[in-house]
N, C-alpha and C positions, 0 to 999 in steps of 0.2 A: 605572222607577227610583223609589227611595224618597225622592227629594229633598223632596217635599212634607211628609212626616212629619218629616224633620229640620228643615226650615224652621220648622214649627210649634213644634217643641221649642225652637229658638233664639229664636223670638218670645216664648215663655213665659219663658225666662231673662231676656230684656231687660225684659219687663213687670215681673218680680219684682225687678229690680235696684233700682229706686227704693225699694221697700218694705224690701229688705234693708239698704240704706244708712240709711234712716230708723230702722230698728230698732236698728242699731248706734249711731247717734247718740243715740237715746233712752236706750240703756244707759249711754252716756257721761254724759249729763246727770243720770241718776238716782243717780249716785255710785258705780256699780259700779266695782270696782277694775280698771283696764285691764291687759291682758296685759303681761308682762315682755318686755324686749328679746330675751331668749334663748328665749322661748316658741315652741311650735309655731305658735301663732296669728300671731305676728309674723313668724316665719321663712317660713311659707307665703305670707303676704301679700307679703313682699319677693321671694321667689324666683319665685312665680307671676307677679308683675308683670313681671319680666324675661323669663320664659319666654313670656308672652303677647305681649310687645313684638316678639319675633322672628317669631311667627306672623303678626302684623299686617303686618310688613315683607314676609314671603314672599307673603302674600295680595295685597298691592298690586303686587308685582313681577309676579306671573303675570297679573294683570288687564291689564297692558300688553303681555304677550307672546303672548296668544291671543285669538281671536275666538269661541271656543267658549262659548256662553251658559251651559251647565251649570257649567263650571269657573269662569267669571267670577261667576256667581251664588253658588256655594259660597264662593269666595274673598271676595266682598263680605260675606257673612253671617259668616264667620269673623272678618274684620277688624273688623266692627262689634261683634260680641258680645265679642270678647276685648279690644278697646279699652275698651269699656264696663266690663267686669269689672276691667281693669287700673286704671282710674280709681277704682273703688270701693275696691280694695285699698290703693292709695296714700292714698286719703282716710281709710281706717281708721287707717293708720299715723300720719297727721297728727292724727287725733282722739285717738289713744292717746298722743301726744307721743313717738313712737318714731322712730329714724332709718330711712331707706330703704335703707341699706347696713349691712353687718355685717362685722367683721373675722373672724368665725367661718367665713366661706366658705359658698357655696351648699350646701344639703342637710344642713347640720349639725344642724338641728332634727329630721331624720329619722335621725340617726346615720350619715349617708352623706357626710360632708365629704370632698371630694377625689375623689368617685366618678367624675365625668366628667373630672377633671383639667384642665378649662379648655382642652383641646387645640384650637388654632386657633379660639378663640371659642365652642366648644361647652361652655358653663359648667355645664350640667346634662344628665342623660340625655334623649335625644330631640332635643336642640337640634342644628341644622345647624351645620357649621363655616363659617368665613369663606369658605373656598374653595368650598364648596357653594352658599353664598348668591351668590357672584360668578358661578358657573357658571349658576345659575338665571337671572340677568340677561342671559345671552348667548344663551339658547335661545329658539326661537319655535315657535308652533303645537303640534303633537302632542308634540314633544320636551319643550317647556316644561310642557305639561299633565302628562305622565307623571312628570317629575322632581319637579314640585310636589306631585303626589299622593303620591309615595313619601316625599318629605321631610316632608310634613304628617302622613302616617300615622305615621312615626317620632315626630314631634313630639307628636302626640296620645297615643301610647302612653306617652311620658315624662310628659306632663301628667296622664294618668289615674293613673299611679303616685303622683305627688306629691299629687294631690287625694285619693286613697285614704288617703294618710298623714295628711292633715288631718282626714279623717273619723274616723280612729282616735285622733289625738292632740290636735286642737284642742279648746279649751274654750268658745269663744264660739259659742253655738248657731246664730246666723244664718250665721256663717262656715262651720260644719260643713255646714249645709244647702246653702249655695252650692257648696261643694266636692263634695257628693254630686250636685248638679245638673250640675257640670262632668263628673263621671265618666260620667253617663248620656248627656249630649249628645255628648261626644267619642267614647264607644264606639259610638254610633249613626253618627257621621260616619266612623269608621274602617270600618264595614261598607259605608257608602255609597262611600267612596273605593276600597275593594277592588273593588267592582262597577264603578266608573268606570275603574279600571286594567284590569280584565278586558276591558271594552269596547274598550280601546285596545291589546289584545294584550300587556298587561304585568301585573305583579304587585307586591305590596309587597316591599321589600327584605328578605332573610333576617335 
């Protein structure tokens, strides 16, 4: 299993997090004009913070529903990495003096407002519905592992799409680099989770 490689990549992201936050703060103190509220930089920070929050919730749910060490370790690393990144993005919004919510709706900075429709809590592509989150909390053992891996694979695919949008549209250099790191780390985890599903006689959802 390629878990060790993924864990190393996650560790690298966490080590870089402090430097990224410091760099953004330095930009703010040097008089650089902060991004506008409707910019891709602000939109990505707002939306990915929400997207990450659900991933953290899913990860902690499955850790209580299985004893499998590989799944629990993956869930823990996802929770720690994405909680850390979420804090950074919310911190940037504070630094820039921008609101953490927008009346424009999720994904508007990508020209995709209303794409997910907000159906049953799925505010953005890849997000689980409220019903799916509730179901995850009722499963145990292998069933919980498979459903979590399927949900998180979908979640990562949506996250990769959003991060790629920031790489293309964001103007703050350190934010673009963080987004690129998200793309690489989550694509690696998608491959890992596909293998983990196969080991359990399952596959990602179509």
